[in-house]
C-alpha positions in Angstrom: 14.0 265.5 137.4 10.4 264.4 138.1 9.6 260.7 138.5 7.7 259.0 135.7 4.8 256.6 136.4 2.9 254.3 134.2 -0.6 252.8 134.4 -0.7 249.0 134.2 -3.2 246.2 134.7 -2.7 243.0 136.8 -3.4 239.8 134.8 -4.6 238.0 138.0 -7.0 240.4 139.6 -7.6 242.8 136.7 -7.0 245.9 138.8 -5.5 249.0 137.2 -2.6 250.5 139.2 0.2 253.0 138.8 3.9 252.1 139.2 7.2 253.8 138.8 8.7 253.2 135.4 11.5 250.7 135.6 14.1 249.5 133.0 13.3 245.9 133.5 9.5 246.3 132.7 8.4 244.3 135.7 6.1 245.1 138.6 4.4 243.5 141.6 0.7 243.9 142.0 -0.3 245.9 145.0 -3.6 244.0 145.4 -2.6 240.3 145.0 1.2 240.4 145.2 1.8 238.7 141.8 5.1 239.4 140.1 4.5 240.1 136.4 5.9 242.0 133.4 4.3 245.0 131.8 2.3 243.8 128.8 0.6 247.1 128.0 0.8 250.6 129.4 -2.5 252.3 129.7 -1.0 255.7 130.5 2.3 257.4 131.4 3.0 260.6 133.3 3.3 262.2 136.7 2.1 260.3 139.8 -1.0 262.5 140.2 -2.1 262.2 136.6 -1.6 258.4 136.7 -3.6 258.0 140.0 -6.6 260.0 138.5 -6.4 257.8 135.3 -6.3 254.6 137.4 -9.4 255.7 139.3 -11.3 256.3 136.1 -10.2 253.0 134.6 -11.1 251.0 137.7 -14.5 252.7 138.0 -15.2 251.9 134.3 -14.1 248.3 134.8 -16.3 247.8 137.8 -19.3 249.3 136.1 -18.8 246.9 133.1 -18.5 243.9 135.5 -21.7 245.0 137.3 -23.5 245.3 133.9 -22.4 241.8 132.9 -23.4 240.4 136.3 -26.9 242.1 136.0 -27.3 240.7 132.5 -26.3 237.2 133.6 -28.6 237.4 136.6 -31.5 238.4 134.3 -30.7 235.5 132.0 -30.6 233.1 135.0 -34.0 234.4 136.3 -35.5 234.0 132.8 -34.1 230.4 132.6 -35.5 229.6 136.1 -39.0 230.9 135.2 -39.0 228.8 132.0 -38.1 225.7 134.0 -40.8 226.4 136.6 -43.5 227.1 134.0 -42.4 224.3 131.7 -41.8 224.6 128.0 -44.2 226.5 125.8 -46.4 224.8 123.2 -44.4 224.1 120.1 -41.2 224.5 122.0 -38.9 221.5 121.8 -36.2 221.3 124.5 -32.7 221.1 123.0 -32.0 217.7 124.5 -34.9 216.1 122.6 -34.4 217.5 119.1 -32.3 215.5 116.6 -29.0 214.2 118.0 -29.0 213.8 121.8 -26.7 212.7 124.5 -27.1 209.3 125.9 -26.4 208.3 129.5 -22.8 207.4 128.6 -22.2 211.0 127.4 -22.0 209.9 123.7 -24.2 211.2 121.0 -27.2 209.1 120.0 -30.3 209.4 118.0 -33.6 210.2 119.6 -36.9 209.0 118.3 -40.2 210.8 118.9 -40.7 212.5 122.2 -42.5 209.5 123.7 -39.8 207.0 122.8 -36.9 206.1 125.1 -33.5 207.3 124.1 -31.6 204.9 121.9 -27.9 204.8 121.6 -26.4 204.9 118.1 -24.6 201.7 119.0 -27.8 199.8 120.0 -28.3 198.7 116.4 -25.0 196.8 116.4 -25.7 195.1 119.7 -28.2 192.3 120.0 -30.6 192.4 122.9 -31.0 189.5 125.4 -34.3 188.4 123.9 -32.8 188.2 120.5 -29.9 186.1 121.8 -32.4 183.7 123.5 -34.4 183.4 120.3 -31.2 182.5 118.4 -30.2 179.9 120.9 -33.6 178.4 120.8 -33.6 178.2 117.0 -30.2 176.6 117.2 -31.4 173.9 119.6 -34.4 173.1 117.4 -32.4 172.9 114.2 -29.6 170.8 115.7 -29.8 167.1 115.1 -29.8 165.0 118.3 -26.7 162.9 119.0 -28.9 159.7 119.0 -30.1 160.4 115.5 -26.6 160.8 114.2 -25.5 157.5 115.6 -23.5 158.7 118.5 -23.9 157.7 122.1 
């Protein structure tokens, strides 16, 4: 009786490989050595047929990865060129439109492009100058102790 092989894929290194069919549905990756169970069979048959199928699948996987890398590289190049040239007229960078992120990492509102960023909590906090004005008003409205009859 001829041995039966199946084509499986490693979850860790994503390499297709052929292994003998076992009852316990487990295998050890030949590339990274990870023990794992068979999640999906990509093919089943004789050893020669499975090796040919593995070669095709790994070639296809690599070409897809290279295509994605080339696409990512093109996007990065385009992004770098935009940063070097500066934003186009009428183009508003995403960090200055509408809701923005303040230094603390929390959302905040942003005024016009020339204004400094203002936290959404700033309206609830009083500034130092406002506190000084309030203290000064309090001192002026307070009646001196001598006028109240206390010494």
